[in-house]
C-alpha positions as CSV (number, residue, x, y, z in Angstrom):
1,M,32.6,36.6,-3.3
2,K,35.4,35.7,-0.9
3,T,35.0,33.0,1.7
4,A,36.3,32.9,5.3
5,L,36.4,30.1,7.8
6,V,35.9,30.9,11.5
7,T,36.6,28.2,14.0
8,G,34.7,28.8,17.3
9,S,32.1,30.9,15.4
10,A,29.5,30.7,18.2
11,G,32.0,32.0,20.7
12,F,32.1,35.7,21.8
13,I,35.0,36.7,19.5
14,G,34.2,34.3,16.7
15,Y,30.7,35.6,16.5
16,Y,31.8,39.2,16.0
17,V,34.5,38.2,13.5
18,A,31.9,36.2,11.4
19,E,29.4,39.0,11.7
20,R,31.9,41.6,10.4
21,W,32.8,39.5,7.4
22,L,29.1,38.9,6.6
23,A,28.4,42.7,6.8
24,E,31.3,43.2,4.3
25,G,29.7,40.7,1.9
26,W,31.8,37.7,2.5
27,R,30.6,34.1,2.6
28,V,31.4,32.7,6.0
29,I,31.8,29.1,7.1
30,G,31.6,28.7,10.8
31,I,32.6,25.6,12.8
32,D,31.7,25.2,16.5
33,S,31.2,22.2,18.8
34,F,28.9,24.1,21.1
35,S,30.9,22.8,24.1
36,P,29.0,23.3,27.4
37,Y,32.0,25.1,29.0
38,Y,30.4,28.4,28.2
39,D,26.6,28.9,28.2
40,P,25.3,26.9,25.2
41,A,22.1,29.1,25.1
42,L,24.3,32.1,24.4
43,K,26.1,30.2,21.6
44,E,22.8,29.2,20.1
45,A,21.6,32.8,20.2
46,R,24.7,34.1,18.5
47,N,24.5,31.3,15.9
48,A,20.9,32.1,15.2
49,R,21.8,35.7,14.4
50,L,24.6,34.6,12.1
51,E,22.3,32.1,10.3
52,R,19.9,35.0,9.4
53,H,22.6,36.0,6.9
54,G,22.2,34.1,3.6
55,N,26.0,33.7,3.3
56,F,26.6,31.9,6.6
57,T,27.0,28.2,6.9
58,L,27.5,26.4,10.3
59,V,29.2,23.1,10.7
60,R,28.5,21.6,14.2
61,D,31.5,19.5,14.8
62,R,34.7,19.3,16.8
63,I,37.8,20.7,15.1
64,E,39.9,17.7,16.3
65,A,37.7,15.3,14.4
66,P,40.0,13.8,11.8
67,G,39.6,15.3,8.4
68,V,36.8,17.7,9.2
69,L,38.8,20.9,8.8
70,A,40.7,19.4,5.8
71,G,37.3,18.7,4.1
72,L,36.0,22.2,4.8
73,M,39.2,23.8,3.5
74,A,39.2,21.6,0.3
75,E,35.5,22.1,-0.4
76,N,35.3,25.9,0.4
77,R,38.8,27.2,-0.3
78,P,38.6,30.0,2.2
79,A,40.7,33.1,1.5
80,H,41.0,33.9,5.2
81,V,40.9,31.6,8.2
82,V,40.6,32.7,11.8
83,H,41.2,30.0,14.4
84,L,39.5,30.8,17.7
85,A,38.1,27.4,18.7
86,A,39.7,26.0,21.8
87,Q,39.0,24.5,25.2
88,A,39.4,27.4,27.5
89,G,39.7,27.7,31.3
90,V,42.5,27.3,33.7
91,R,40.6,25.5,36.5
92,H,38.8,23.0,34.1
93,S,42.2,22.0,32.6
94,I,43.1,20.5,36.0
95,E,39.9,18.4,36.1
96,A,39.7,17.4,32.4
97,P,43.2,17.7,30.8
98,L,42.3,15.3,27.9
99,E,39.7,17.8,26.6
100,Y,42.6,20.3,26.3
101,V,44.8,17.9,24.5
102,D,42.0,17.1,22.0
103,A,40.6,20.6,21.3
104,N,43.8,22.6,21.7
105,L,46.6,20.4,20.5
106,V,44.9,17.9,18.1
107,G,42.5,20.6,16.9
108,R,45.4,23.0,16.1
109,F,47.3,20.1,14.4
110,E,44.2,19.4,12.2
111,L,43.9,23.0,11.3
112,L,47.6,23.4,10.4
113,E,47.5,20.2,8.3
114,A,44.4,21.5,6.5
115,A,46.0,24.8,5.8
116,R,49.1,23.1,4.6
117,A,47.1,21.1,2.1
118,H,44.8,24.0,1.1
119,P,46.7,27.2,1.9
120,P,44.5,30.3,2.6
121,E,45.7,33.8,1.8
122,K,45.7,34.6,5.5
123,L,45.6,32.5,8.6
124,L,45.1,34.0,12.1
125,L,45.7,31.8,15.1
126,A,44.5,33.0,18.6
127,S,46.3,32.2,21.8
128,T,45.8,33.5,25.4
129,S,47.5,35.8,27.9
130,S,47.7,32.7,30.2
131,V,50.9,31.7,28.3
132,Y,52.7,34.5,30.2
133,G,52.4,32.5,33.4
134,A,53.5,34.2,36.5
135,N,54.8,37.3,34.7
136,T,53.7,40.3,36.7
137,D,54.8,43.0,34.3
138,L,51.7,44.6,32.9
139,P,50.6,45.2,30.2
140,Y,52.0,42.0,28.6
141,D,54.1,42.4,25.5
142,E,54.5,39.9,22.7
143,R,58.3,40.0,23.4
144,D,57.8,39.0,27.1
145,K,59.1,35.6,28.1
146,A,56.4,32.9,28.1
147,D,58.5,30.0,29.0
148,H,56.9,28.8,32.2
149,P,53.1,28.3,31.8
150,V,51.6,27.7,35.2
151,S,48.5,25.8,34.1
152,F,47.8,22.9,31.8
153,Y,45.6,25.2,29.7
154,A,48.4,27.6,29.3
155,A,50.8,24.8,28.4
156,T,48.5,23.6,25.6
157,K,48.2,27.1,24.2
158,K,51.9,27.7,24.4
159,A,52.4,24.4,22.6
160,T,50.0,25.5,19.8
161,E,52.1,28.7,19.3
162,A,55.2,26.5,18.9
163,M,53.4,24.2,16.5
164,A,52.3,27.2,14.4
165,H,55.8,28.7,14.4
166,S,57.2,25.3,13.3
167,Y,54.7,25.0,10.4
168,A,55.3,28.5,9.3
169,H,59.0,27.8,8.9
170,L,58.6,24.3,7.4
171,Y,55.8,24.9,4.9
């Protein structure tokens, strides 16, 4: 049985990714901090549905906690990793920028280091349309310029894209 790791497994997208893999017979390890930015009751309800599957394991922790992701990767050797965990929200990034540094930058670094030490077959890293800043051409295209993020949230997400690009070329 193949194993997958989903960061942000109690979030909207993470829940559906985990549920799909479980339906296909995968073993899924989910990690989520249950941050109060989005309704914790919704996250708890999603998680309860995932835990009904015998092949789901939840780790309640922060992805930026040193060694947590490396330990999960070493112990479980996931074939696929989907990284969705992040501190979201443009307005909140103005009020609490350190939360964005920790979750988005340090969390992505911890994931990249864990994947470097224990390479999965596939690694998917999510970003946000906020990286396109003041771009008014819709719909956005991956080839559009994203050089001028207009919020701290967008800046952290753009930085995580650059970090991933760098790791992909270095390792």
